[in-house]
N, C-alpha and C positions, 0 to 999 in steps of 0.2 A: 719704530720701523727704521731706527739710526741704531738698535742694539740687539746685539742677539743673545737670547738667554736658552741657558741648557737646563735641564731637569736637576742637575746637580747643585748649580748655582742658587734656585729654587730653595732645595734641600737644605742648604746651608743655613738660610736664615728659618725657616722652620725647625731646626734643630736650635738654633740658638734662643728661640721665642720659647720654645718646649724645656730648655736650661733652664731658660732665667725663670718661667713659671714657677718649675718644682723649686728652685732655689727659695722664690719669696713667700712661698705658702711651706716650707722647711719640709717637704717631700723627700728630700733627698739632698745631703752635702754634699758640693762637687769638689776636684781640687784643681786648681788653676795655675799654670805658669808663674815661676818666681819674675818677681820684678827686675833680678837680676839677671834674667834670659831676656824679656822682653822689653827692656829701657830704648833698644834701638828702634824699635817699631814704634813707639809711644813718641818718641822724639822725631821720628818720623812724620806721623800724621799732624804732630803739633806744627813742627816745619812748614807741611804743606799747607793747612789752613791761614798761617801767619804770611807766607807769599802769594796765597793766593787774595788776600786783603790787599797786600802793597804792589801788588802790580795792577790793581785796578787803579789806584790812585797815580801809579806812576806809568800810565798805558801810553803805548807811541801810537802817534795818528796815524801812519802808514799803516797799522794792523788793523785788519776788519776785525769787529764785534761778532762776526757769524761765521760759521765754517761752512761753506757752500750756502742754503738758505736756513741752516741750523742756528739758533743763538748759542754764542760759546758758551752761556751760563749752564747750558745742558751738559757740554762737554767737564767743564770746571767740576759742577757738583759729582757727575760718574769717576773723574777722578779723586777726587777724597774720599768716594766708598773703593774705589780701588785700592787705594792705602791701606784702607780700615780692613781690608778682606785678609789679609796674611794674618792678621791677630785676632781675628775673630776663628780662623781655622786653627789657630795655635790653642787658643782657650776652649773652643767647641771639642776638639780632640783630647784635649787634655782631658776635662771633665769628662768626657765620655769614658776613658779610660780607667776614672775615679773608682767606676761600676765593677769592671772588671780588667785587671791588669794581664790576663791574659789574651785578651783581643788586640795587643802589638804583634805578636805570633801569627794570629788569625788573619789580621791585615796584612802583613808579607809573604802569606801563603796565598791570599788573592790575587795580591800582586803577581804573584809567580805564575800563578795557573793562568789569568788575563792575559801576561805579557806572552806567556808561551802560545794562548791562541792568537794573540794579535802579531806573533812573528810569523805563524803561517798564514796567515791572510796575509799580510805584506808581502811576504817573500812571493806568494800564487801570483797576487793582483800584479806587483810590479814588473814579473816575468812573462806575464799575461799582456801586458801592453807595453813589453820591450821598452823599459825605461832606462834612461842614460844619465851623466849627469849633468844633462842641459834641459832635463824632461822639465821640471819644478824649477827652475831659475825666477821666473816670473809668475808661480802658481801657488796655491796656497791648496792642495788636493785634500780630496776626502776619501772615504772607504766608506761607504755608506753614508753614514752622520759623523763620523769618528775622523777629526781632524788627523794628517799623517803627524803630524809635529807633536801630537799630544799621544800618539800611539809610539814616536819616537822615544820618546822622555819615559814611558812606561816603562817600556823594551830596557831603556838605559838603566831606570831605578831597579829592575829586575835583575838583571845582569851583576850590579854590584851587590843585590842581596843575595843572590845564586853564589858568587866570589867569596864573598863573607864566610856565608855557611860551607863552602866548600873546604876553604882554609882552615876553621875551626871543627870540622867535622869529626865524631867521634869513631868511624870506622870508615873501609874503603867503600861498604855499600851506600853510605850516604855521599861520598863523594864522588862516585861515580854518576848517582842523581841528579847532583848540582851541577857538575862539570856538564852534561848533557844540557841541563835548563841554561846554564853561560853560554853555551855553544849555540842553540838557537835562539836565545836573547842578543846576545852578539850580531849575530849573522840577519837579524830582525832590524836593527838598528841600522847595519850595512845597507841595506836592500831600501829604505828609505830615502837614500841619497842627501841625507840631511847632514851638511859636513859641521854644523854647528853641535850637534850630537854626537856626531862621530870625538869629536875634540872632548867633550864634558866626558864620554864614558873612558876615553883612551887618559885623560887626566884623574879620574876616579880611580880607577884601577891599579894606577902608579901609585896614587896617595896610599890606598888601604893595603899593597902590598910592602910599600913602606913603613908604616906603621908596622904592619905583623911582622916583618923581617928583615932586616936589610939586608942580611945575608941571601934569602930568598931573591929578592929586588936583584940583587947583581948575578945570582946563578939566571933568571929569566931572562938578564939582558945579553949575557953569554950565549944562551940557547937562540936568542933572536937574531943574532948575528949574522946567519945563513938566510935569512928573511930581508935582508936589508935590500936587494935588487928588486924585489915585489914590491916593498915599499915604495922604492926608486920609482917604478912603474906608475904607481896609483898617483905619487908627488905630479909626474908629467902630464898623467889626464887632467888634474886640477888646475896644472899651470896653462892647459889650451883654453879655460873660461876666465885667466887673469884679468881679460880686457874688461870683461863685465864688472869683474869684481873692482879695477881702478875706480870705478863709481862712487864705491863704499869710502873711500880715502875724502872724496867731496862731500860724500854724508855727514862726513866724522868733522869735517869744516864746518859744515854748515850750523851742527849742533855747537861746535868752541865761537862762533860768530854770533849765535842767537844768544849763548851764555855772557858772549862779551857785550850784551846789550842791555843787560841787567845782571852784574857779574858777583852780587852781595847774597842775593836770595831768588835768583832765577828769575824766571818767566811766567810761572806757577804752573800747577799739574792744569792740566786740559787744554793748554794754551799753546804747546810748543808746534802742533802743525799749523795753527795761522800764522805763527810769528815765521816756520819755515817756507810756509808759500811765499813770503813776500820777500824774505833773504836768503834764500838758497842760489847757488849758483850751478846746480846742474842743469844739463844741457834743456833746449826749451822743451823737446818731446817729450821728456821726462818730469817736465814739472805739472803736471794733472795727476796728482797725487790720488785721485780716486780711482784711477784706471792703473797707474804702475804700484802702489799700496806705499809708497813713499811717506813722507813724513814725518818720520821718526828717526833717530839717531843710528840705529841699527849696533848699539854696544849701551850696555845697563848702565855704566857710569857715565857715560857722555849725556844720557837722557835724565838721568837724577843729575847732573851737573846742570843742563841748562831748564829743569825745572824748578830746581829748589837752590842751585849754588853748592858752592865749598862744603858748607857744612851738612847737605844731603849728602855728597858722597861721603863724608865722614862718618856720617850714621850708618849709611850702607855698609860700608867696610867693617863696623863696627860688629854690626849682626854677625857678619861671617866670620871675624874672630871670635863672639861669642858662641855661636854653633860649632867651631870647631875646639876651640878650649874644654867647651862644657861635653862634647861628644869622648875626646882623650880622656877626661876625667872618668867618665863613665866606662870606657873600656880599660884604663888602668885599674881601677875598683873589682872589675869584674874576671880576676884570673881564675877562680875556681871553676870546676866543671858546670855546677849546678847554676852558673850565671853567664850560660855560654851564649844564651840568647841578650843578654844587656853586651856582650863583645860584641855579636854580631852588629848591632845597634850602633854604637859606638864606631865603629869601622866603616859601615852604611853612611853615615851620616858626615863622617871626616871625607869621605870620598865625594859624598853627592856636594857639598857645599864648595869643595874646593873645584872639582868639575864642571859645576854651575858656574862657579867666579868666572872659571875659562870659558867656558860656552857664553857667557854672557858678553863677553866681549866681541863678541861676533853677530851674536842675533839680538840681546837686548831683551830676552821674555823669558830669562830661565828662573830668575825671582819673582818677578813681577812684569807683565805684560804694559808697552807704552801706554800712561793714562791719558787717553782720551776715548772719544767714541770710536767703534771700529775695533777696538782693541778689546773687551770686554767677551768678546766669543775665544778669546785665547786662556781666559782665565781657568777652564779646567785643565787646561797643560801643565797649570804650575800646582794644580791641587793636591798630586800625591807626594810631591817635594815636600810643602807646608806639614802636609799631614803625618809624614816622617820626623820633620822637627818637632811637630807637636809630642809625638812618641817621648824625643829626645828628653823632654822640658818638661814631660810629665814625670820622668824618671828621676829628673834632677829636685826638681820638687821636691818628692818621695824622700830622696836622699839628703835634702837639707832640710827637711821636718823630722826627721832621724838623728842629726847631728847637733838640731837644737834642743830636741827631748834629752839627749844624754847631757850636754850640758846642764840644763839643769839637774 
């Protein structure tokens, strides 16, 4: 009863079993990501296991070995599984694409279609309940069974795909179509009132524009100058809740305090909440993490620092660098018109990884939810991100194989 499972998470393991079985009986030959693209993930998994072992030896007596009534061993095991989850998604995506590379475009098209539907639903529902910037401060709303954050991530990713296709479109008919999708999905992200996803999308669109054309970027900046008063008005609205956001500073200080207890390897995955309950400086009324939803760093870097120490942060940022450089190389190799889909994928991945890094500074769940009981329900939120990265790594592996054959 302490874990929420969605069908997609069960499907991941069923697909993994099917791929392993077919590979073992030589039914099919699958293409898996190159070591040079997944080595940060392998490092994170290895470091998570080492950190978990070391914290058991150096456990602080003040910290209970239970999370409420649940033994921490369950949270620790779940955390290790969560660290393995992105690598599973990358490998499964690459393996499936080896059956038909055209699935990359179909996956993007599905994201666009689902995101447009999500934008219409979110716009209708948020308007219906009269939501404002205060509405979702302490809640994690769902529409039917769909997390609003997961919908925000889906729409943000679709906006990036639509924008990249808009820039690389062959004719104005295509540009108009993708411009409409872009407007709908951007509006959908806005109506979710999820500030961190606003940051992700804004940074992603800026990065995509800069990479595609610096001249276009400066032109857009000039055209946006008349919108400064509107942006100032929106910032004023956000400042009206800054007294609540001041608690975020305390939460970040708590994360640093926890890391200070075990500065080399951290407190281990799955143990952050338990340590935070003992050492938090939050007001007394907010220390019941079961009701407030706190007990996490609300910052991906600080969460990783508290769990794995500085080496874990280095591996996290190494993965970001690997994704960006791999995407940039794919973009540079795809100048010809017949490789337009590869250019789109490269642009999307560059925008997505940098936007996720920016959003992760305020939310801490853009690359992976906090590794502990209660966070596994957020895994579908980042699933679409890892699938797109899996598409990128598949293209990179194919290119490496071709280069290797040419050398021979």
